[in-house]
Every structure is written in C-alpha cells, then in structure tokens.
C-alpha positions as a Markdown table, in Angstrom:
| # | Residue | x | y | z |
|---|---|---|---|---|
| 1 | Met | -6.7 | -9.8 | 29.4 |
| 2 | Lys | -8.3 | -10.3 | 25.8 |
| 3 | Lys | -6.4 | -12.2 | 23.4 |
| 4 | Tyr | -7.8 | -10.0 | 20.3 |
| 5 | Ser | -8.5 | -6.4 | 19.4 |
| 6 | Val | -11.1 | -5.1 | 17.1 |
| 7 | Gln | -10.0 | -2.2 | 14.9 |
| 8 | Lys | -13.0 | 0.3 | 14.6 |
| 9 | Ala | -11.3 | 3.4 | 14.0 |
| 10 | Pro | -8.5 | 3.1 | 11.5 |
| 11 | Phe | -5.9 | 5.8 | 11.2 |
| 12 | Ile | -6.7 | 8.0 | 8.0 |
| 13 | Val | -3.5 | 9.0 | 6.7 |
| 14 | Pro | -3.6 | 12.7 | 5.1 |
| 15 | Thr | -2.9 | 12.7 | 1.6 |
| 16 | Thr | -2.3 | 15.4 | -1.1 |
| 17 | Asp | -3.0 | 13.3 | -4.1 |
| 18 | Gly | -6.6 | 12.0 | -3.6 |
| 19 | Lys | -5.6 | 8.5 | -2.3 |
| 20 | Leu | -7.7 | 7.2 | 0.5 |
| 21 | Ile | -5.4 | 5.3 | 3.2 |
| 22 | Glu | -6.9 | 3.7 | 6.0 |
| 23 | Glu | -4.4 | 2.2 | 8.1 |
| 24 | His | -6.1 | -0.7 | 10.2 |
| 25 | His | -2.8 | -2.1 | 12.0 |
| 26 | Gly | 0.5 | -0.4 | 11.9 |
| 27 | Lys | 2.6 | 2.2 | 13.4 |
| 28 | Ala | 0.2 | 5.1 | 13.2 |
| 29 | Ser | -2.8 | 3.4 | 14.3 |
| 30 | Thr | -1.8 | 0.8 | 16.8 |
| 31 | Asn | 1.7 | 1.3 | 17.4 |
| 32 | Asn | 2.9 | -2.0 | 15.8 |
| 33 | Asp | 6.2 | -2.0 | 14.0 |
| 34 | Glu | 5.8 | -5.6 | 12.7 |
| 35 | Ile | 3.2 | -5.3 | 10.3 |
| 36 | Ser | 0.9 | -2.9 | 8.7 |
| 37 | Ile | -2.4 | -3.5 | 7.3 |
| 38 | Ala | -4.1 | -0.9 | 5.1 |
| 39 | His | -7.2 | -0.5 | 3.1 |
| 40 | Met | -6.6 | 1.9 | 0.0 |
| 41 | Val | -8.4 | 3.4 | -2.6 |
| 42 | Ala | -6.3 | 5.1 | -5.6 |
| 43 | Pro | -8.2 | 7.4 | -7.7 |
| 44 | Pro | -8.1 | 7.5 | -11.6 |
| 45 | Tyr | -4.6 | 8.5 | -13.1 |
| 46 | Trp | -3.2 | 8.4 | -9.5 |
| 47 | Cys | 0.8 | 7.9 | -9.5 |
| 48 | Glu | 3.4 | 7.8 | -6.8 |
| 49 | Pro | 7.1 | 8.4 | -7.3 |
| 50 | Phe | 9.7 | 5.4 | -7.6 |
| 51 | Gln | 10.7 | 3.9 | -4.2 |
| 52 | Thr | 12.9 | 1.0 | -2.8 |
| 53 | Pro | 11.1 | 0.0 | 0.3 |
| 54 | Thr | 13.1 | -1.9 | 3.1 |
| 55 | Phe | 9.9 | -3.9 | 3.7 |
| 56 | Glu | 8.1 | -6.4 | 1.9 |
| 57 | Glu | 4.5 | -5.5 | 0.8 |
| 58 | Tyr | 1.8 | -7.6 | -0.2 |
| 59 | Thr | -1.1 | -6.1 | -2.2 |
| 60 | Tyr | -4.5 | -7.6 | -3.0 |
| 61 | Ile | -6.8 | -6.0 | -5.5 |
| 62 | Ile | -10.6 | -5.7 | -4.3 |
| 63 | Arg | -11.7 | -4.1 | -7.5 |
| 64 | Gly | -10.2 | -2.1 | -10.4 |
| 65 | Lys | -6.6 | -2.4 | -11.7 |
| 66 | Lys | -3.2 | -1.3 | -10.3 |
| 67 | Gln | 0.0 | -0.8 | -12.2 |
| 68 | Phe | 3.3 | -1.8 | -10.9 |
| 69 | Ile | 6.8 | -0.9 | -12.5 |
| 70 | Ile | 9.1 | -3.5 | -10.6 |
| 71 | Glu | 12.7 | -3.1 | -11.4 |
| 72 | Gly | 11.6 | -1.9 | -15.0 |
| 73 | Glu | 9.0 | -4.6 | -15.6 |
| 74 | Ile | 5.4 | -3.2 | -15.9 |
| 75 | Ile | 2.8 | -5.6 | -14.3 |
| 76 | Val | -0.9 | -4.9 | -14.1 |
| 77 | Leu | -3.0 | -6.5 | -11.5 |
| 78 | Glu | -6.9 | -6.8 | -11.7 |
| 79 | Thr | -9.6 | -7.5 | -9.3 |
| 80 | Gly | -9.1 | -10.6 | -7.3 |
| 81 | Gln | -5.2 | -10.8 | -8.0 |
| 82 | Ser | -2.3 | -10.3 | -5.4 |
| 83 | Ile | 1.3 | -9.7 | -5.3 |
| 84 | Lys | 4.2 | -9.9 | -3.0 |
| 85 | Ile | 7.1 | -7.4 | -3.5 |
| 86 | Glu | 10.6 | -8.2 | -2.0 |
| 87 | Lys | 12.2 | -5.5 | 0.3 |
| 88 | Asn | 14.9 | -3.4 | -1.4 |
| 89 | Thr | 13.2 | -3.7 | -4.7 |
| 90 | Arg | 12.6 | -0.5 | -6.8 |
| 91 | Val | 9.0 | -0.1 | -7.6 |
| 92 | Gln | 6.5 | 2.6 | -8.7 |
| 93 | Tyr | 2.7 | 2.1 | -7.9 |
| 94 | Ser | 0.2 | 3.7 | -10.1 |
| 95 | Asn | -3.3 | 3.7 | -11.3 |
| 96 | Pro | -3.2 | 4.9 | -15.0 |
| 97 | Phe | -6.7 | 3.7 | -15.6 |
| 98 | Asp | -10.1 | 5.6 | -15.7 |
| 99 | Glu | -11.6 | 4.0 | -12.5 |
| 100 | Pro | -10.6 | 3.7 | -8.9 |
| 101 | Cys | -8.5 | 1.0 | -7.8 |
| 102 | Glu | -9.5 | -0.4 | -4.2 |
| 103 | Tyr | -6.9 | -2.6 | -2.6 |
| 104 | Ile | -5.4 | -4.2 | 0.7 |
| 105 | Ala | -1.7 | -3.6 | 1.2 |
| 106 | Ile | 0.4 | -5.3 | 3.9 |
| 107 | Cys | 3.9 | -4.5 | 4.9 |
| 108 | Thr | 6.3 | -6.4 | 7.1 |
| 109 | Pro | 7.8 | -4.8 | 9.1 |
| 110 | Ala | 5.3 | -2.1 | 9.3 |
| 111 | Phe | 5.1 | 0.9 | 6.6 |
| 112 | Ser | 6.9 | 4.2 | 7.8 |
| 113 | Ile | 7.9 | 7.1 | 5.7 |
| 114 | Glu | 11.5 | 6.7 | 6.8 |
| 115 | Asn | 11.8 | 3.1 | 5.4 |
| 116 | Val | 9.9 | 3.7 | 2.2 |
| 117 | Asn | 12.9 | 5.4 | 0.3 |
| 118 | Arg | 10.8 | 7.5 | -2.4 |
| 119 | Glu | 12.7 | 9.1 | -5.0 |
| 120 | Asp | 12.3 | 12.8 | -5.7 |
C-alpha cells in the first residue's frame, strides 16, 4: 500500500460568481472530512456574504490582494502574506480590487456548505 497520493484532478467547485475553486483535498475531492486544501482565484470586485464557519481557515495569497472583514475589522492581505481565522468567527471575504486574487485556502475540519453558515 502506498503511503502517499498525488492529486492530479482536483474537484472544480461549480460557482456562479466567476470565482475559480479547485479543491485538491477535502470532502468533494478525496472524501476527507479532516482538512480541505483549495487553490482559488477570485475575480476583481468579487464578494461573498458574511459567514460564521465552524472550521478554522488559513489563507495564503499567491498574487493580488484579498479583503477580509473579521468581526467588523477590515484587513487586506497582499502577495506573500497569510492569515488564520479561528472557527466561529464572523467574516466576509472579498476582492474589491481591480486585479484577480490567487490564493490557497486550507480548512480544518474540511469545508462543507453545511458548516460555513453563510448569511442571506
């Protein structure tokens, strides 16, 4: 039995907002409930609703900038920066800038639509 697995075909999450989500490891791609690792590209002027996830989320910015509103505080990450957001924290993710933002997101336990708790 192999002690590793190489992901060559990430699950492409269907979106309607122009955001690219390639889940390399997680519930949808590898049936892993413990962690999800996704490569994402948020288009310019993209925005998600506020949410209060029941997972920790780590974000690393590969290129561009991404805005976070965390418990009312605005934080902007730039290329080469990263952040960890604790579970049960109200947050909004957006790219209000005029260039795409490419980043890696890691969630523990794994992301699922049931545990993200998006607001309407």
